[in-house]
C-alpha positions in Angstrom: 0.0 0.0 0.0 2.9 2.4 0.6 3.0 5.5 2.8 -0.3 7.4 3.0 -0.6 10.7 1.2 -2.0 13.8 2.9 -3.3 17.1 1.6 -2.8 20.5 3.0 -5.9 21.5 4.8 -8.1 24.3 3.5 -10.2 24.8 6.7 -9.3 26.6 9.9 -7.6 24.7 12.6 -10.7 24.4 14.7 -12.7 22.7 12.0 -12.9 19.0 10.9 -10.9 17.3 13.7 -8.9 14.3 12.5 -6.0 12.1 13.8 -3.7 13.9 11.3 -1.9 17.2 11.9 -0.3 19.5 9.4 2.7 21.1 11.2 4.5 24.0 9.6 7.9 25.5 10.5 9.2 22.0 11.5 11.2 19.4 9.7 14.7 18.2 8.6 15.3 21.3 6.5 15.4 23.4 9.6 17.4 20.9 11.6 14.7 19.0 13.3 14.7 15.2 12.8 11.6 13.0 12.5 12.7 11.2 15.7 12.8 14.6 17.6 9.4 15.5 16.3 7.9 12.2 17.3 9.3 12.4 20.8 7.5 15.8 21.3 4.2 14.8 19.9 4.2 11.4 21.6 3.5 13.2 24.9 -0.1 13.7 23.7 -0.8 10.1 22.5 0.5 7.4 20.3 2.1 8.7 17.1 1.7 6.3 14.2 4.1 8.1 11.9 5.8 11.3 10.8 5.6 12.1 7.1 6.8 14.9 4.8 3.9 17.2 4.0 5.6 18.4 0.8 9.1 18.8 -0.7 10.1 21.8 1.3 11.5 19.8 4.3 9.9 22.5 6.6 6.4 21.0 7.0 5.4 17.6 8.3 2.3 15.5 8.9 2.0 14.0 12.4 -0.3 10.9 12.3 -1.9 9.9 15.6 -3.9 6.7 16.4 -6.7 8.8 18.0 -8.2 12.1 16.9 -8.3 13.2 20.6 -4.5 13.0 20.8 -4.2 15.2 17.8 -6.6 17.7 19.3 -4.6 17.9 22.5 -1.4 18.5 20.6 -2.9 21.2 18.4 -4.3 23.0 21.5 -1.0 22.8 23.3 1.5 23.6 20.5 -0.2 25.7 17.8 1.2 29.2 17.6 3.5 28.6 20.6 7.3 28.3 20.9 8.4 24.8 21.6 11.8 24.5 23.5 12.2 20.8 22.5 12.0 21.8 18.8 14.7 24.5 18.9 12.3 27.1 20.2 10.4 27.2 17.0 6.8 28.5 16.9 4.7 25.9 15.2 1.7 26.5 13.0 -0.6 23.5 13.1 -3.9 22.5 11.3 -5.8 19.3 10.9 -4.9 17.4 7.7 -6.8 15.0 5.5 -5.6 11.6 4.2 -5.8 10.7 0.5 -5.5 7.0 0.2 -6.0 7.0 -3.6 -3.7 5.3 -6.1 -2.7 8.4 -8.0 -1.6 10.2 -4.9 0.5 7.3 -3.7 2.3 7.2 -7.1 3.4 10.8 -6.6 4.9 10.8 -3.1 7.9 12.9 -2.4 11.1 11.1 -2.9 12.0 10.5 0.8 9.4 7.7 0.7 11.4 5.9 -2.0 14.9 4.6 -0.9 17.5 6.7 -2.7 20.4 4.7 -4.1 23.9 6.2 -4.4 25.2 3.5 -6.9 23.7 2.1 -10.1 24.2 -1.4 -8.8 21.7 -0.7 -6.0 19.0 0.5 -8.4 19.2 -2.9 -10.2 18.0 -1.7 -13.6 19.7 -3.5 -16.5 21.4 -1.0 -18.9 21.7 1.8 -16.3 25.2 3.0 -15.4 26.4 5.9 -13.3 30.0 7.1 -13.1 30.9 9.5 -10.3 33.5 12.3 -10.7 33.5 11.9 -14.5 34.9 15.4 -14.6 37.2 17.4 -12.4 35.9 20.6 -10.7 38.0 22.6 -13.1 36.6 20.9 -16.1 33.1 21.4 -14.8 33.8 25.1 -14.3 35.2 25.4 -17.9 32.1 23.7 -19.4 29.7 26.0 -17.6 31.7 29.1 -18.8 31.6 27.7 -22.3 27.8 27.3 -22.4 27.1 30.6 -20.7 29.0 32.3 -23.5 26.4 30.8 -26.0 22.8 31.9 -26.4 20.1 30.2 -24.4 16.6 29.3 -25.6 14.0 30.0 -22.9 11.3 27.5 -22.3 8.4 27.8 -19.8 10.5 26.7 -16.8 14.1 26.2 -18.0 16.6 27.2 -20.6 18.1 25.0 -23.3 20.8 24.9 -26.0 20.9 22.5 -28.9 23.9 21.3 -30.9 24.1 19.0 -33.9 20.4 18.9 -34.4 17.6 20.8 -32.7 15.1 18.8 -30.7 11.6 20.1 -31.5 9.5 19.9 -28.3 6.2 20.4 -30.2 6.7 17.3 -32.4 9.0 15.4 -30.0 11.3 14.8 -32.8 14.3 16.1 -34.8 14.5 17.3 -38.4 17.6 15.6 -40.0 17.5 18.0 -42.8 18.4 20.9 -40.4 21.9 20.0 -39.3 23.4 22.6 -37.0 26.9 21.5 -37.5 29.3 19.4 -35.5 29.2 19.2 -31.7 31.2 22.1 -30.1 34.9 21.7 -29.4 34.4 22.2 -25.7 32.8 18.7 -25.4 35.5 16.9 -27.4 37.2 15.4 -24.3 33.9 14.2 -23.0 33.2 12.3 -26.2 36.6 10.7 -26.0 36.1 9.6 -22.5 32.6 8.2 -23.2 34.1 5.7 -25.5 35.6 4.0 -22.4 32.3 4.0 -20.5 31.8 0.9 -18.3 29.1 -1.5 -19.3 29.6 -1.0 -23.1 30.8 -3.8 -25.3 34.3 -3.1 -26.5 33.1 -3.5 -30.1 30.3 -1.0 -29.6 30.7 2.0 -31.9 29.7 5.2 -30.1 28.9 8.0 -32.6 27.0 10.8 -30.8 25.8 13.7 -32.9 23.2 15.5 -30.9 23.6 17.5 -27.6 21.0 19.2 -25.6 22.1 21.4 -22.7 19.4 22.0 -20.0 19.6 24.6 -17.2 17.2 23.9 -14.3 16.5 26.6 -11.7 15.7 25.5 -8.1 12.6 23.4 -7.9 12.3 22.6 -11.6 12.5 19.0 -12.8 11.3 16.8 -15.7 8.1 15.0 -16.2 8.2 11.2 -16.6 9.2 10.2 -20.1 11.1 7.9 -22.4 13.4 9.7 -24.8 11.8 9.6 -28.3 12.6 6.2 -29.7 11.9 7.2 -33.3 14.4 10.1 -33.2 17.3 8.7 -31.2 19.2 5.4 -31.0 19.8 3.3 -28.0 22.4 5.1 -25.9 21.6 8.2 -23.9 24.3 9.9 -21.9 23.5 12.6 -19.3 26.2 14.6 -17.6 25.2 16.5 -14.4 26.9 19.8 -13.6 26.6 22.6 -10.9 23.9 21.1 -8.7 22.7 17.7 -7.6 19.3 16.1 -8.0 17.4 12.9 -7.6 16.4 11.0 -10.8 13.5 8.6 -10.4 12.6 5.7 -12.7 9.2 4.0 -13.1 8.1 0.9 -14.9 4.7 -0.8 -15.2 5.2 -4.5 -14.6 2.1 -5.8 -16.4 0.3 -5.0 -19.6 1.4 -3.7 -23.0 2.6 -0.2 -23.8 2.3 1.6 -27.2 4.0 4.9 -28.1 2.0 8.0 -28.3 2.4 9.3 -31.9 2.7 12.9 -30.7 5.1 12.5 -27.8 7.9 10.4 -26.4 5.7 8.9 -23.7 4.1 5.5 -23.8 0.4 4.8 -23.2 -0.6 1.8 -21.2 -3.5 -0.1 -22.7 -4.5 -2.4 -19.8 -4.3 -2.5 -16.0 -4.4 1.3 -16.0 -6.0 1.4 -12.6 -3.8 -1.1 -10.8 -1.2 0.9 -8.8 0.5 -2.2 -7.5 2.0 -2.8 -11.0 4.1 0.3 -10.8 7.8 -0.3 -9.9 9.8 2.8 -8.8 13.5 3.4 -8.3 15.4 6.5 -7.2 19.1 7.4 -7.9 21.1 10.3 -6.6 23.0 12.2 -9.3 25.8 14.3 -7.8 27.5 17.1 -9.8 30.1 15.9 -12.3 28.6 12.5 -12.6 27.4 11.0 -15.9 24.5 8.5 -16.4 24.1 6.0 -19.3 20.6 4.8 -20.2 20.8 1.7 -22.5 18.8 -1.4 -23.1 16.0 -1.9 -20.6 16.8 1.3 -18.8 16.5 3.2 -22.1 13.3 1.7 -23.4 11.4 0.0 -20.5 11.7 2.6 -17.7 10.4 6.2 -17.7 12.9 8.6 -16.1 12.1 11.9 -14.5 13.3 14.5 -12.0 10.8 15.5 -9.3 10.0 19.2 -9.0 11.7 19.6 -5.6 13.9 22.3 -4.1 15.4 19.7 -1.7 15.9 16.0 -1.8 16.2 13.5 1.1 19.1 11.2 0.7 19.7 8.7 3.5 18.1 11.0 6.1 20.2 14.0 4.9 18.7 17.1 3.3 20.3 17.9 -0.1 19.4 21.2 -1.6 19.3 21.5 -5.4 21.4 24.7 -5.5 21.1 27.9 -7.6 21.1 25.9 -10.9 21.7 22.5 -12.3 23.0 22.1 -15.9 22.8 18.8 -17.8 24.5 17.8 -21.0 22.5 15.0 -22.8 24.3 13.3 -25.6 22.4 11.2 -28.2 22.7 9.7 -31.6 20.0 10.8 -34.1 18.6 7.9 -36.1 19.9 7.8 -39.7 16.3 8.0 -40.9 13.5 9.6 -39.0 9.9 8.5 -39.6 6.6 9.4 -38.0 6.1 7.2 -34.9 4.5 3.9 -35.8 4.2 4.8 -39.4 5.4 1.4 -40.6 5.5 -1.5 -38.2 6.2 -2.4 -34.6 8.9 -4.5 -33.1 8.3 -6.1 -29.7 11.1 -6.0 -27.2 10.6 -8.2 -24.2 12.1 -7.1 -20.8 11.4 -9.6 -18.0 7.6 -10.2 -17.9 6.7 -7.0 -19.7 6.2 -6.2 -23.4 7.4 -2.9 -24.7 6.4 -1.9 -28.3 9.0 0.1 -30.1 8.4 1.9 -33.4 10.9 1.1 -36.1 11.0 1.3 -39.8 
């Protein structure tokens, strides 16, 4: 069933009593651990759990066994300084549980164990190399892209090299070649050829680069990189700031590609949340990630829209910016998705349909 999901209350604190309290100005981002919070609120009754109310790290949900305990805690602590919580003045309201499937699938990442190594994620075809660049190389790359013009999207900025990725069609136009990849990534391309997990006979020819700049709190929606536009190896280099990348895969049922996007549409078992597998991986600055095989085609990847991430009980702030370099190989011939025939690729017990000419 997973951890319950709660909503921020919309009624005054005196209305709709429940066993759940929404407590603001309290949490790991302000130096107060869940254990400390539990010890304070346990004085009013049995606390079943402490949960993050949102991604801020400064608001929590205190879940009691009895509504009466929650009422006593609210009366005693709301709007008052609490010495055992660093002298902070708490702002408390009743909260409401949402035990629905959709809410559970969108919990903040501290409810998902965050792995530090690719081997812990256990997704075939996924590889992460730490310290792929030195701090000086990272600095030089950031200077190089900041000297180039950025394209502003709704929530982030991008640059394209080799070929432009058109977000409207989720595809590239091979007739509009922008030129060779810039010289400032030459050393990266050379090092990629020695990437672990690749067959020594594998030829790596990368001709498309997208640079993304993410401000604090901005991530990516779940997606699979467009299969009809790009070949099977996706390299993503993280610079400047850390983030959590999550992966999701539906264990049962068939998937077919949406002709207008890079996403896949499930055609059966759409209401069964238990079929959703999720993984989470910490991407530190100067690390590079490879998505290939099952990781490339069978798992959606995304970056939650958080300003902070919880990694092994530690609060990791995203930083002022995060810049990613995504290297790909454009297919030699681009066709409209599913315009000819489908080839089935089978990963474990799940069938993924990939469009190919």
